[in-house]
MARBA-3410 file (N, C-alpha, C, O; in Angstrom, 1 decimal):
249
16.5,-20.6,-4.3,16.1,-19.3,-3.7,14.7,-19.2,-3.4,14.3,-18.6,-2.4 ~ 13.8,-19.9,-4.2,12.4,-19.8,-3.9,12.0,-20.5,-2.6,11.2,-20.0,-1.9 ~ 12.7,-21.6,-2.3,12.5,-22.3,-1.1,12.8,-21.4,0.1,12.1,-21.3,1.1 ~ 14.0,-20.8,0.0,14.4,-19.9,1.1,13.4,-18.7,1.3,13.1,-18.3,2.4 ~ 12.9,-18.2,0.1,12.0,-17.1,0.2,10.7,-17.5,0.9,10.2,-16.7,1.7
10.2,-18.7,0.6,9.0,-19.2,1.2,9.2,-19.4,2.7,8.3,-19.1,3.5 ~ 10.3,-20.0,3.1,10.6,-20.2,4.5,10.6,-18.9,5.3,10.1,-18.8,6.4 ~ 11.3,-17.9,4.7,11.4,-16.6,5.4,10.0,-15.9,5.4,9.7,-15.2,6.4 ~ 9.2,-16.1,4.4,7.9,-15.6,4.4,7.0,-16.2,5.5,6.2,-15.5,6.2 ~ 7.2,-17.5,5.7,6.4,-18.2,6.7,6.8,-17.7,8.1,5.9,-17.7,9.0
8.0,-17.3,8.3,8.4,-16.7,9.6,7.6,-15.5,9.9,7.2,-15.3,11.0 ~ 7.4,-14.7,8.9,6.5,-13.5,9.1,5.1,-13.8,9.4,4.4,-13.2,10.2 ~ 4.6,-14.9,8.7,3.2,-15.3,8.9,2.9,-15.8,10.3,1.8,-15.8,10.7 ~ 3.9,-16.4,10.9,3.7,-16.9,12.3,3.4,-15.8,13.3,2.8,-16.0,14.3 ~ 3.8,-14.5,12.9,3.5,-13.4,13.7,2.0,-13.1,13.8,1.4,-12.6,14.7
1.3,-13.5,12.7,-0.2,-13.4,12.7,-0.8,-14.1,13.9,-1.7,-13.6,14.5 ~ -0.3,-15.3,14.2,-0.8,-16.1,15.3,-0.3,-15.7,16.6,-1.0,-15.8,17.6 ~ 1.0,-15.3,16.6,1.6,-14.9,17.9,1.2,-13.5,18.4,1.2,-13.2,19.6 ~ 0.9,-12.6,17.4,0.5,-11.2,17.8,-0.8,-10.8,17.0,-0.8,-9.9,16.2 ~ -1.9,-11.5,17.3,-3.1,-11.3,16.6,-3.7,-9.9,16.8,-4.3,-9.4,15.8
-3.5,-9.3,17.9,-4.2,-8.0,18.2,-3.6,-7.0,17.2,-4.3,-6.2,16.6 ~ -2.3,-6.9,17.1,-1.7,-5.9,16.3,-2.0,-6.1,14.8,-2.2,-5.2,14.1 ~ -2.1,-7.4,14.4,-2.4,-7.7,13.0,-3.9,-7.3,12.7,-4.2,-6.7,11.6 ~ -4.8,-7.6,13.6,-6.2,-7.2,13.4,-6.4,-5.7,13.4,-7.2,-5.2,12.6 ~ -5.7,-5.0,14.3,-5.8,-3.5,14.2,-5.3,-3.0,12.9,-5.9,-2.1,12.3
-4.2,-3.6,12.4,-3.7,-3.1,11.1,-4.7,-3.4,10.0,-4.9,-2.6,9.1 ~ -5.4,-4.5,10.0,-6.4,-4.9,9.0,-7.6,-4.0,9.0,-8.1,-3.6,8.0 ~ -8.1,-3.7,10.2,-9.3,-2.9,10.4,-9.2,-1.4,10.5,-10.1,-0.7,10.6 ~ -7.9,-1.0,10.5,-7.7,0.5,10.6,-8.3,1.3,9.4,-8.9,2.3,9.6 ~ -8.1,0.8,8.2,-8.6,1.5,7.1,-10.2,1.4,7.0,-10.8,2.3,6.5
-10.7,0.3,7.6,-12.2,0.3,7.7,-12.7,1.4,8.6,-13.7,2.0,8.3 ~ -12.0,1.7,9.7,-12.4,2.8,10.6,-12.3,4.1,9.9,-13.1,5.0,10.0 ~ -11.2,4.3,9.1,-11.0,5.6,8.4,-12.2,5.7,7.4,-12.7,6.8,7.2 ~ -12.5,4.7,6.7,-13.6,4.7,5.7,-14.9,5.1,6.3,-15.6,5.9,5.8 ~ -15.2,4.6,7.5,-16.4,4.9,8.2,-16.4,6.4,8.6,-17.4,7.1,8.5
-15.2,6.8,9.1,-15.1,8.2,9.6,-15.3,9.2,8.4,-16.1,10.1,8.5 ~ -14.6,9.0,7.3,-14.7,9.9,6.2,-16.1,9.8,5.5,-16.7,10.8,5.2 ~ -16.6,8.6,5.4,-17.9,8.5,4.8,-19.0,9.1,5.6,-19.9,9.7,5.1 ~ -18.9,9.0,6.9,-19.9,9.6,7.8,-19.7,11.1,8.0,-20.7,11.8,8.0 ~ -18.5,11.5,8.1,-18.3,12.9,8.3,-18.5,13.8,7.1,-19.1,14.9,7.2
-18.1,13.3,5.9,-18.1,14.2,4.7,-19.1,13.7,3.7,-19.4,14.5,2.8 ~ -19.7,12.5,3.9,-20.6,12.0,2.9,-21.8,12.9,2.7,-22.2,13.2,1.5 ~ -22.4,13.4,3.8,-23.6,14.2,3.7,-23.3,15.5,3.0,-24.2,16.1,2.3 ~ -22.1,16.1,3.3,-21.8,17.4,2.8,-21.4,17.4,1.3,-21.7,18.3,0.6 ~ -20.7,16.3,0.9,-20.2,16.2,-0.5,-21.3,15.7,-1.4,-21.3,16.1,-2.6
-22.1,14.7,-1.0,-23.1,14.2,-1.9,-23.4,12.7,-1.6,-22.6,12.0,-0.9 ~ -24.6,12.3,-2.1,-25.0,10.9,-1.8,-24.1,9.8,-2.4,-24.1,8.7,-2.0 ~ -23.4,10.2,-3.5,-22.5,9.2,-4.2,-21.1,9.2,-3.6,-20.2,8.6,-4.2 ~ -20.9,10.0,-2.5,-19.5,10.1,-2.1,-18.9,8.8,-1.6,-17.7,8.5,-1.8 ~ -19.7,7.9,-1.0,-19.2,6.6,-0.5,-18.7,5.8,-1.7,-17.6,5.1,-1.6
-19.4,5.8,-2.8,-18.9,5.1,-4.0,-17.6,5.7,-4.5,-16.8,5.0,-5.1 ~ -17.5,7.0,-4.4,-16.2,7.7,-4.8,-15.1,7.4,-3.9,-14.0,7.1,-4.3 ~ -15.5,7.3,-2.6,-14.5,7.2,-1.5,-13.8,5.8,-1.5,-12.6,5.7,-1.4 ~ -14.6,4.8,-1.7,-14.0,3.4,-1.4,-12.9,3.0,-2.3,-11.9,2.4,-1.8 ~ -12.9,3.3,-3.6,-11.7,3.0,-4.4,-10.5,3.7,-3.9,-9.4,3.2,-3.9
-10.7,5.0,-3.5,-9.6,5.7,-2.9,-9.1,5.0,-1.6,-7.9,5.0,-1.3 ~ -10.0,4.5,-0.8,-9.6,3.8,0.4,-8.8,2.6,0.1,-7.9,2.2,0.9 ~ -9.2,1.9,-0.9,-8.5,0.7,-1.3,-7.0,1.0,-1.6,-6.1,0.3,-1.2 ~ -6.9,2.1,-2.4,-5.5,2.6,-2.7,-4.7,3.0,-1.5,-3.5,2.8,-1.4 ~ -5.4,3.7,-0.6,-4.8,4.1,0.7,-4.3,3.0,1.5,-3.3,3.0,2.1
-5.1,1.9,1.5,-4.7,0.7,2.3,-3.4,0.1,1.7,-2.6,-0.4,2.5 ~ -3.3,0.2,0.4,-2.0,-0.3,-0.2,-0.9,0.6,0.2,0.3,0.2,0.4 ~ -1.1,1.9,0.3,-0.1,2.9,0.6,0.3,2.7,2.1,1.5,2.9,2.4 ~ -0.6,2.5,3.0,-0.3,2.3,4.4,0.7,1.2,4.6,1.4,1.1,5.6 ~ 0.8,0.3,3.6,1.7,-0.9,3.8,3.1,-0.4,3.8,4.0,-1.1,4.4
3.5,0.8,3.3,4.8,1.3,3.3,5.2,1.4,4.8,6.4,1.0,5.2 ~ 4.4,1.9,5.6,4.7,2.1,7.0,4.9,0.8,7.8,5.8,0.6,8.5 ~ 4.0,-0.2,7.5,4.1,-1.5,8.2,5.3,-2.2,7.8,6.0,-2.8,8.6 ~ 5.6,-2.2,6.5,6.8,-2.9,6.0,8.1,-2.2,6.6,9.0,-2.9,7.1 ~ 8.2,-0.9,6.5,9.3,-0.2,7.0,9.5,-0.5,8.5,10.7,-0.7,8.9
8.5,-0.4,9.3,8.6,-0.7,10.7,9.1,-2.1,11.0,9.9,-2.2,11.9 ~ 8.5,-3.1,10.3,8.9,-4.5,10.6,10.4,-4.7,10.2,11.1,-5.3,11.0 ~ 10.8,-4.1,9.1,12.2,-4.3,8.7,13.2,-3.5,9.7,14.2,-4.1,10.0 ~ 12.8,-2.3,10.1,13.6,-1.6,11.0,13.7,-2.3,12.4,14.8,-2.3,13.0 ~ 12.6,-2.9,12.8,12.6,-3.7,14.1,13.5,-4.9,14.0,14.3,-5.2,14.9
13.5,-5.6,12.8,14.4,-6.7,12.6,15.8,-6.3,12.7,16.7,-7.0,13.3 ~ 16.1,-5.2,12.1,17.5,-4.7,12.2,17.9,-4.3,13.6,19.0,-4.6,14.0 ~ 17.0,-3.7,14.3,17.3,-3.2,15.7,17.5,-4.4,16.6,18.3,-4.3,17.6 ~ 16.7,-5.5,16.4,16.8,-6.6,17.3,17.9,-7.6,16.9,18.1,-8.6,17.6 ~ 18.6,-7.3,15.8,19.7,-8.2,15.4,19.3,-9.4,14.5,20.1,-10.2,14.1
18.0,-9.4,14.1,17.5,-10.5,13.3,18.1,-10.4,11.9,18.5,-11.4,11.3 ~ 18.3,-9.2,11.4,18.9,-9.0,10.1,20.4,-9.5,10.1,20.8,-10.1,9.2 ~ 21.1,-9.2,11.2,22.4,-9.7,11.3,22.5,-11.2,11.3,23.4,-11.8,10.7 ~ 21.5,-11.9,11.9,21.5,-13.3,11.9,21.3,-13.9,10.5,21.9,-14.9,10.1 ~ 20.4,-13.2,9.8,20.1,-13.6,8.4,21.4,-13.5,7.6,21.7,-14.4,6.7
22.1,-12.4,7.8,23.3,-12.2,7.0,24.4,-13.2,7.3,25.2,-13.5,6.4 ~ 24.3,-13.9,8.4,25.3,-14.9,8.8,25.0,-16.3,8.2,25.8,-17.2,8.3 ~ 23.8,-16.4,7.7,23.3,-17.7,7.2,23.7,-17.9,5.7,23.8,-16.9,5.0 ~ 23.9,-19.1,5.3,24.3,-19.3,3.9,23.1,-19.3,3.0,22.7,-20.3,2.3 ~ 22.4,-18.2,2.9,21.2,-18.0,2.1,21.4,-16.8,1.2,22.2,-15.9,1.5
20.6,-16.7,0.1,20.7,-15.6,-0.8,20.2,-14.4,-0.2,19.1,-14.4,0.5 ~ 20.9,-13.3,-0.4,20.4,-12.0,0.2,19.1,-11.6,-0.4,18.3,-10.9,0.2 ~ 18.9,-11.9,-1.7,17.6,-11.6,-2.4,16.5,-12.3,-1.7,15.4,-11.7,-1.7 ~ 16.7,-13.5,-1.2,15.6,-14.3,-0.6,15.1,-13.6,0.6,13.9,-13.8,1.0 ~ 15.9,-12.9,1.3,15.5,-12.3,2.6,14.5,-11.2,2.3,13.4,-11.1,2.9
14.8,-10.3,1.3,13.9,-9.2,1.0,12.7,-9.7,0.3,11.6,-9.2,0.4 ~ 12.9,-10.8,-0.5,11.7,-11.3,-1.2,10.8,-12.0,-0.3,9.5,-12.0,-0.4 ~ 11.3,-12.7,0.8,10.5,-13.3,1.8,9.6,-12.2,2.5,8.4,-12.4,2.7 ~ 10.2,-11.1,2.8,9.5,-10.0,3.5,8.4,-9.5,2.5,7.3,-9.3,2.9 ~ 8.8,-9.4,1.2,7.8,-8.9,0.2,6.6,-9.8,0.1,5.5,-9.3,0.1
6.9,-11.1,0.0,5.8,-12.1,-0.1,4.9,-12.1,1.1,3.6,-12.1,0.9 ~ 5.4,-12.0,2.3,4.6,-12.1,3.5,3.8,-10.8,3.6,2.6,-10.9,3.9 ~ 4.4,-9.6,3.3,3.6,-8.4,3.4,2.6,-8.3,2.3,1.5,-7.7,2.5 ~ 2.9,-8.8,1.2,1.9,-8.8,0.1,0.6,-9.7,0.5,-0.5,-9.3,0.2 ~ 0.9,-10.8,1.1,-0.2,-11.7,1.6,-1.0,-10.9,2.7,-2.2,-11.0,2.7
-0.3,-10.2,3.5,-0.9,-9.5,4.6,-1.9,-8.4,4.0,-3.0,-8.2,4.4 ~ -1.4,-7.8,2.9,-2.2,-6.7,2.3,-3.4,-7.3,1.6,-4.4,-6.6,1.5 ~ -3.3,-8.5,1.0,-4.4,-9.1,0.3,-5.5,-9.4,1.4,-6.7,-9.1,1.1 ~ -5.2,-9.9,2.5,-6.2,-10.1,3.6,-6.8,-8.8,4.0,-8.0,-8.7,4.1 ~ -6.0,-7.8,4.2,-6.5,-6.5,4.6,-7.4,-5.9,3.6,-8.4,-5.3,3.9
-7.0,-6.0,2.3,-7.9,-5.5,1.2,-9.2,-6.3,1.2,-10.3,-5.7,1.0 ~ -9.2,-7.6,1.4,-10.4,-8.4,1.3,-11.3,-7.9,2.5,-12.5,-7.9,2.3 ~ -10.8,-7.7,3.6,-11.6,-7.2,4.8,-12.2,-5.9,4.4,-13.4,-5.6,4.7 ~ -11.5,-5.0,3.9,-12.0,-3.6,3.5,-13.0,-3.7,2.5,-14.0,-3.0,2.5 ~ -12.9,-4.6,1.5,-13.9,-4.7,0.4,-15.1,-5.3,1.0,-16.2,-4.9,0.6
-15.0,-6.3,1.9,-16.2,-6.9,2.5,-17.0,-5.9,3.4,-18.2,-5.8,3.3 ~ -16.2,-5.0,4.1,-16.9,-4.0,4.9,-17.6,-3.0,4.0,-18.7,-2.5,4.2 ~ -16.9,-2.6,2.9,-17.5,-1.7,1.9,-18.8,-2.2,1.3,-19.8,-1.5,1.2 ~ -18.8,-3.5,1.0,-19.9,-4.2,0.4,-21.1,-4.2,1.4,-22.2,-4.0,1.1 ~ -20.7,-4.4,2.7,-21.8,-4.5,3.7,-22.4,-3.1,3.9,-23.6,-3.0,4.3
-21.7,-2.0,3.6,-22.2,-0.7,3.7,-22.8,-0.2,2.5,-23.3,1.0,2.4 ~ -22.9,-1.0,1.4,-23.6,-0.7,0.2,-22.8,-0.4,-1.0,-23.3,-0.1,-2.1 ~ -21.4,-0.4,-0.9,-20.6,-0.2,-2.1,-20.7,-1.4,-3.0,-20.7,-2.5,-2.6 ~ -20.7,-1.1,-4.3,-20.7,-2.1,-5.3,-19.8,-1.7,-6.5,-19.6,-0.6,-6.8 ~ -19.4,-2.8,-7.2,-18.8,-2.5,-8.6,-19.9,-2.8,-9.6,-20.8,-3.5,-9.4
-19.7,-2.1,-10.8,-20.8,-2.2,-11.8,-20.4,-2.6,-13.1,-21.2,-2.6,-14.1 ~ -19.1,-3.0,-13.4,-18.7,-3.3,-14.7,-18.3,-4.7,-14.9,-17.6,-5.1,-15.8 ~ -18.8,-5.6,-14.0,-18.5,-7.0,-14.2,-17.3,-7.5,-13.4,-16.5,-6.7,-13.0 ~ -17.2,-8.8,-13.3,-16.1,-9.4,-12.5,-14.8,-9.3,-13.2,-13.8,-9.1,-12.4 ~ -14.7,-9.3,-14.5,-13.4,-9.2,-15.1,-12.8,-7.8,-14.9,-11.6,-7.7,-14.5
-13.6,-6.7,-15.0,-13.1,-5.4,-14.7,-12.7,-5.2,-13.2,-11.7,-4.6,-12.9 ~ -13.5,-5.9,-12.3,-13.2,-5.8,-10.9,-11.9,-6.5,-10.6,-11.1,-6.0,-9.8 ~ -11.6,-7.6,-11.2,-10.4,-8.4,-11.0,-9.2,-7.5,-11.5,-8.1,-7.5,-10.9 ~ -9.4,-6.9,-12.6,-8.3,-6.0,-13.1,-8.1,-4.8,-12.2,-6.9,-4.5,-12.0 ~ -9.1,-4.3,-11.5,-8.9,-3.2,-10.6,-8.2,-3.7,-9.3,-7.2,-3.0,-8.9
-8.5,-4.9,-8.8,-7.8,-5.4,-7.7,-6.3,-5.8,-8.1,-5.4,-5.6,-7.3 ~ -6.1,-6.2,-9.3,-4.8,-6.4,-9.8,-3.9,-5.1,-9.8,-2.8,-5.1,-9.4 ~ -4.5,-4.0,-10.2,-3.8,-2.7,-10.1,-3.5,-2.3,-8.7,-2.4,-1.8,-8.4 ~ -4.4,-2.6,-7.8,-4.2,-2.2,-6.4,-3.0,-3.0,-5.8,-2.1,-2.5,-5.1 ~ -2.9,-4.3,-6.1,-1.8,-5.2,-5.7,-0.5,-4.8,-6.4,0.5,-5.0,-5.8
-0.6,-4.4,-7.6,0.6,-3.9,-8.3,1.2,-2.7,-7.6,2.4,-2.6,-7.4 ~ 0.3,-1.8,-7.2,0.8,-0.6,-6.4,1.4,-1.1,-5.1,2.4,-0.6,-4.7 ~ 0.7,-2.0,-4.4,1.3,-2.5,-3.1,2.7,-3.1,-3.3,3.6,-2.9,-2.5 ~ 2.8,-3.9,-4.4,4.1,-4.5,-4.7,5.2,-3.5,-4.9,6.3,-3.7,-4.3 ~ 4.9,-2.4,-5.6,5.9,-1.4,-5.8,6.2,-0.7,-4.5,7.4,-0.4,-4.3
5.2,-0.4,-3.7,5.4,0.4,-2.5,6.2,-0.5,-1.4,6.8,0.1,-0.6 ~ 6.1,-1.8,-1.5,6.8,-2.7,-0.6,8.3,-2.4,-0.6,8.9,-2.4,0.4 ~ 8.8,-2.2,-1.8,10.3,-2.0,-2.0,10.7,-0.7,-1.4,11.8,-0.5,-0.9 ~ 9.8,0.3,-1.4,10.1,1.6,-0.7,10.2,1.4,0.8,11.1,1.9,1.4 ~ 9.2,0.6,1.3,9.2,0.3,2.7,10.4,-0.5,3.2,11.0,-0.2,4.2
10.8,-1.4,2.3,12.0,-2.3,2.7,13.3,-1.4,2.7,14.1,-1.5,3.6 ~ 13.4,-0.6,1.7,14.6,0.3,1.6,14.7,1.3,2.8,15.7,1.5,3.4 ~ 13.5,1.9,3.1,13.5,2.8,4.3,13.8,2.0,5.5,14.6,2.6,6.4 ~ 13.3,0.8,5.7,13.6,0.1,6.9,15.0,-0.3,7.1,15.5,-0.4,8.2 ~ 15.7,-0.6,5.9,17.1,-1.0,6.0,18.0,0.2,6.1,19.1,0.1,6.6
17.5,1.4,5.8,18.3,2.6,5.8,18.2,3.4,7.1,19.2,3.9,7.6 ~ 17.0,3.6,7.5,16.7,4.4,8.7,17.2,3.8,10.0,17.0,2.6,10.2 ~ 17.8,4.6,10.9,18.2,4.1,12.1,17.5,4.9,13.3,17.5,6.1,13.2 ~ 17.0,4.2,14.2,16.4,4.8,15.4,14.9,5.0,15.2,14.4,5.2,14.1 ~ 14.2,5.0,16.3,12.8,5.1,16.3,12.3,6.5,15.9,11.3,6.7,15.3
13.2,7.6,16.1,12.8,8.9,15.7,12.7,9.0,14.2,11.8,9.6,13.7 ~ 13.7,8.4,13.5,13.6,8.5,12.0,12.4,7.7,11.5,11.8,8.2,10.5 ~ 12.1,6.6,12.0,10.9,5.9,11.6,9.6,6.7,11.9,8.7,6.7,11.0 ~ 9.6,7.3,13.0,8.4,8.1,13.3,8.2,9.3,12.4,7.1,9.6,12.0 ~ 9.3,9.9,11.9,9.2,11.0,10.9,8.5,10.5,9.6,7.7,11.2,9.1
9.0,9.3,9.2,8.4,8.8,7.9,7.0,8.4,8.2,6.1,8.6,7.3 ~ 6.6,7.9,9.3,5.2,7.5,9.6,4.3,8.7,9.6,3.2,8.7,9.1 ~ 4.9,9.9,10.0,4.1,11.1,10.0,3.9,11.6,8.6,2.8,12.1,8.2 ~ 4.9,11.5,7.8,4.9,12.0,6.4,4.0,11.1,5.5,3.5,11.6,4.4 ~ 3.6,9.9,5.9,2.7,9.1,5.1,1.4,9.8,5.0,0.8,9.7,3.9
0.9,10.4,6.0,-0.4,11.0,5.9,-0.5,12.2,4.9,-1.5,12.2,4.1 ~ 0.4,13.1,4.9,0.3,14.2,3.9,0.3,13.6,2.5,-0.4,14.1,1.6 ~ 1.1,12.6,2.2,1.2,12.1,0.9,-0.1,11.4,0.5,-0.6,11.5,-0.6 ~ -0.7,10.7,1.5,-2.0,10.1,1.2,-3.1,11.1,1.0,-4.0,10.9,0.1 ~ -3.1,12.2,1.7,-4.2,13.2,1.6,-4.0,14.1,0.4,-5.0,14.5,-0.2
-2.8,14.3,0.0,-2.5,15.2,-1.2,-2.6,14.4,-2.4,-1.6,14.1,-3.1 ~ -3.8,13.9,-2.7,-4.1,13.0,-3.8,-5.5,13.1,-4.2,-6.3,13.9,-3.7 ~ -5.9,12.2,-5.1,-7.4,12.2,-5.5,-8.1,11.1,-4.8,-9.1,10.6,-5.3 ~ -7.6,10.7,-3.6,-8.3,9.6,-2.9,-9.6,10.0,-2.3,-10.5,9.2,-2.3 ~ -9.6,11.2,-1.7,-10.8,11.6,-1.0,-11.7,12.6,-1.7,-12.9,12.6,-1.5
-11.0,13.5,-2.5,-11.8,14.5,-3.3,-11.2,14.6,-4.6,-10.0,14.2,-4.8 ~ -11.9,15.1,-5.6,-11.5,15.3,-6.9,-10.4,16.4,-6.9,-10.7,17.5,-6.4 ~ -9.2,16.2,-7.5,-8.2,17.3,-7.5,-8.7,18.5,-8.3,-8.1,19.6,-8.0 ~ -9.7,18.4,-9.1,-10.2,19.5,-9.8,-10.9,20.6,-8.9,-11.0,21.7,-9.2 ~ -11.3,20.1,-7.7,-11.9,21.0,-6.7,-10.8,21.8,-5.9,-11.2,22.7,-5.1
-9.6,21.4,-6.0,-8.5,22.1,-5.3,-8.0,23.3,-6.0,-8.3,23.4,-7.2 ~ -7.3,24.2,-5.3,-6.5,25.2,-6.0,-5.7,24.6,-7.1,-5.2,23.5,-7.0 ~ -5.5,25.4,-8.2,-4.9,24.8,-9.4,-3.5,24.2,-9.1,-3.2,23.1,-9.6 ~ -2.6,24.9,-8.4,-1.3,24.3,-8.1,-1.4,23.1,-7.2,-0.6,22.2,-7.4 ~ -2.3,23.1,-6.3,-2.4,21.9,-5.4,-3.0,20.7,-6.1,-2.6,19.6,-5.9
-4.0,21.0,-7.0,-4.6,20.0,-7.8,-3.6,19.3,-8.7,-3.7,18.1,-9.0 ~ -2.7,20.1,-9.3,-1.7,19.6,-10.2,-0.8,18.6,-9.5,-0.4,17.6,-10.0 ~ -0.4,19.0,-8.2,0.4,18.1,-7.4,-0.3,16.8,-7.1,0.2,15.7,-7.2 ~ -1.6,16.9,-6.7,-2.4,15.7,-6.4,-2.6,14.8,-7.6,-2.5,13.6,-7.5 ~ -2.7,15.4,-8.8,-2.9,14.6,-10.0,-1.6,13.8,-10.3,-1.7,12.7,-10.9
-0.4,14.3,-10.0,0.8,13.6,-10.2,1.2,12.6,-9.1,2.1,11.8,-9.3 ~ 0.4,12.5,-8.1,0.6,11.5,-7.1,0.2,10.1,-7.6,-0.9,10.0,-8.2 ~ 1.1,9.1,-7.5,0.8,7.8,-8.1,-0.5,7.2,-7.5,-1.1,6.4,-8.1 ~ -0.8,7.6,-6.2,-2.0,7.1,-5.6,-3.3,7.5,-6.4,-4.2,6.8,-6.5 ~ -3.2,8.8,-6.9,-4.3,9.3,-7.7,-4.6,8.5,-9.0,-5.7,8.2,-9.3
-3.5,8.1,-9.6,-3.6,7.4,-10.9,-4.3,6.0,-10.6,-5.2,5.6,-11.3 ~ -3.8,5.3,-9.5,-4.5,4.0,-9.2,-5.9,4.2,-8.8,-6.8,3.4,-9.3 ~ -6.2,5.2,-7.9,-7.6,5.4,-7.5,-8.5,5.7,-8.7,-9.6,5.2,-8.8 ~ -8.0,6.6,-9.6,-8.8,7.0,-10.7,-9.1,5.8,-11.7,-10.2,5.6,-12.2 ~ -8.0,4.9,-11.9,-8.2,3.8,-12.7,-9.1,2.8,-12.2,-9.9,2.2,-12.9
-9.0,2.5,-10.9,-9.9,1.5,-10.3,-11.3,2.0,-10.2,-12.3,1.2,-10.3 ~ -11.5,3.3,-10.1,-12.9,3.8,-10.2,-13.5,3.6,-11.5,-14.7,3.2,-11.6 ~ -12.7,3.8,-12.6,-13.2,3.5,-13.9,-13.5,2.0,-14.1,-14.6,1.7,-14.6 ~ -12.7,1.2,-13.6,-12.9,-0.3,-13.8,-14.1,-0.8,-12.9,-14.8,-1.6,-13.4 ~ -14.2,-0.2,-11.7,-15.4,-0.6,-10.9,-16.7,0.0,-11.4,-17.8,-0.4,-11.0
-16.6,1.1,-12.2,-17.8,1.8,-12.6,-18.3,2.7,-11.5,-19.5,3.1,-11.5 ~ -17.4,3.2,-10.6,-17.8,4.1,-9.6,-17.6,5.6,-10.1,-16.8,5.8,-11.0 ~ -18.3,6.5,-9.5,-18.2,7.9,-9.9,-16.8,8.5,-9.6,-16.1,8.1,-8.7 ~ -16.3,9.4,-10.5,-15.0,10.0,-10.4,-14.5,10.5,-11.7,-14.8,9.9,-12.7 ~ -13.8,11.6,-11.6,-13.3,12.2,-12.8,-11.9,11.6,-13.1,-11.1,11.6,-12.2
-11.7,11.0,-14.3,-10.4,10.4,-14.6,-9.3,11.4,-14.5,-9.4,12.6,-14.8 ~ -8.1,10.9,-14.0,-6.9,11.8,-13.9,-6.2,11.8,-15.3,-5.5,10.9,-15.6 ~ -6.5,12.8,-16.1,-6.0,12.8,-17.4,-6.7,11.9,-18.3,-7.7,11.3,-17.9 ~ -6.1,11.6,-19.5,-6.8,10.7,-20.5,-6.2,9.3,-20.4,-6.7,8.4,-21.2 ~ -5.2,9.1,-19.5,-4.6,7.8,-19.6,-4.4,7.2,-18.1,-3.3,6.8,-17.7
-5.5,7.2,-17.4,-5.5,6.8,-16.0,-5.0,5.3,-15.9,-4.1,5.0,-15.0 ~ -5.5,4.4,-16.7,-5.1,3.0,-16.7,-3.6,2.9,-17.0,-2.9,2.1,-16.3 ~ -3.2,3.6,-18.0,-1.8,3.5,-18.3,-0.9,4.0,-17.2,0.1,3.4,-16.9 ~ -1.3,5.1,-16.6,-0.5,5.7,-15.5,-0.5,4.8,-14.3,0.5,4.7,-13.5 ~ -1.6,4.1,-14.1,-1.8,3.2,-12.9,-0.8,2.0,-13.0,-0.5,1.3,-12.1
-0.4,1.7,-14.3,0.5,0.6,-14.5,2.0,1.2,-14.5,2.9,0.6,-14.0 ~ 2.1,2.3,-15.2,3.4,2.9,-15.4,4.1,3.3,-14.1,5.3,3.1,-13.9 ~ 3.3,3.9,-13.2,3.9,4.4,-11.9,4.4,3.2,-11.1,5.6,3.3,-10.6 ~ 3.6,2.1,-10.8,4.2,1.0,-10.0,5.4,0.4,-10.7,6.3,0.0,-10.0 ~ 5.3,0.2,-12.0,6.5,-0.4,-12.7,7.7,0.4,-12.5,8.8,-0.1,-12.3
7.6,1.8,-12.7,8.7,2.6,-12.5,9.3,2.6,-11.1,10.5,2.5,-10.9 ~ 8.4,2.6,-10.1,8.8,2.6,-8.7,9.5,1.3,-8.4,10.5,1.2,-7.7 ~ 9.0,0.1,-8.9,9.6,-1.1,-8.7,11.0,-1.2,-9.3,12.0,-1.7,-8.7 ~ 11.1,-0.7,-10.6,12.4,-0.7,-11.3,13.4,0.1,-10.5,14.6,-0.2,-10.6 ~ 13.0,1.1,-9.8,14.0,1.9,-9.0,14.3,1.3,-7.7,15.5,1.2,-7.3
13.3,1.0,-6.9,13.5,0.6,-5.5,13.8,-0.8,-5.2,14.4,-1.2,-4.2 ~ 13.3,-1.7,-6.1,13.7,-3.2,-5.9,15.2,-3.4,-5.9,15.7,-3.9,-5.0 ~ 15.9,-3.0,-7.0,17.4,-3.2,-7.0,18.1,-2.4,-5.9,19.1,-2.8,-5.3 ~ 17.5,-1.2,-5.5,18.1,-0.4,-4.4,18.0,-1.2,-3.1,18.9,-1.1,-2.3 ~ 16.8,-1.8,-2.9,16.6,-2.6,-1.6,17.6,-3.8,-1.5,18.2,-4.0,-0.5
17.7,-4.5,-2.6,18.5,-5.7,-2.6,20.0,-5.2,-2.4,20.8,-5.9,-1.7 ~ 20.4,-4.2,-3.1,21.7,-3.7,-3.0,22.0,-3.2,-1.6,23.1,-3.4,-1.1 ~ 21.1,-2.5,-1.0,21.2,-2.0,0.4,21.5,-3.2,1.4,22.3,-3.1,2.2 ~ 20.7,-4.3,1.2,20.9,-5.4,2.0,22.2,-6.1,1.8,22.9,-6.5,2.8 ~ 22.7,-6.2,0.6,24.0,-6.7,0.3,25.1,-5.9,0.9,26.1,-6.4,1.3
24.9,-4.5,0.8,25.9,-3.6,1.4,26.0,-3.9,3.0,27.1,-3.8,3.5 ~ 24.9,-4.1,3.6,24.9,-4.4,5.0,25.6,-5.7,5.3,26.3,-5.9,6.3 ~ 25.5,-6.6,4.4,26.1,-8.0,4.6,27.6,-7.9,4.2,28.3,-8.9,4.5 ~ 28.0,-6.9,3.6,29.4,-6.8,3.1,30.4,-6.5,4.2,31.6,-6.4,4.0
END
């Protein structure tokens, strides 16, 4: 199954060479958002806002992967690629794992570009390389969990209208969190919702690990930043594989 998974992942990676413009736009989109928010709100919120913002932007980049994964899976289904895979003598798990591996590598490149841009603009981590690596590990753990949500949505939704609705809903979920501002500054009921957003837990934890300014979400940010992705993976990974097998049945 591992060989099949790698072959299918390579298929996705060939799109980087065949469709470079779309891939580059995807990689640099979060850089543009960081520049916009840092420039528009940095002066009003405070001189340390950029240091607060960038860990949130790293988490947002991982979250945006839900949209790209869902769109790619949905397009494969619409073009009949999924049907061709189902007719081949390969494991159904290898198909979704191949997609997961390719999209995870895509996210690693996008995160590296965003980190490089942040460093060029003056952002730094302050707690050493070990803590920084742990922070990047938490970000990729979140991306891994969100991948399975994207795969399940892509296998389930039919038609461009359904995909567009999910793409629109990505934004409120991203903004209703602690990525851009401290939930403590929000109205109490809204701040409570933002604190329970899994993105807030990851952003808060990586801020602690990077040594960037930010109020921890509760007393167990690091624990929540692990628990949320593990729980999401435990729910959506088997659902994604089962959905694909149902399609093949």
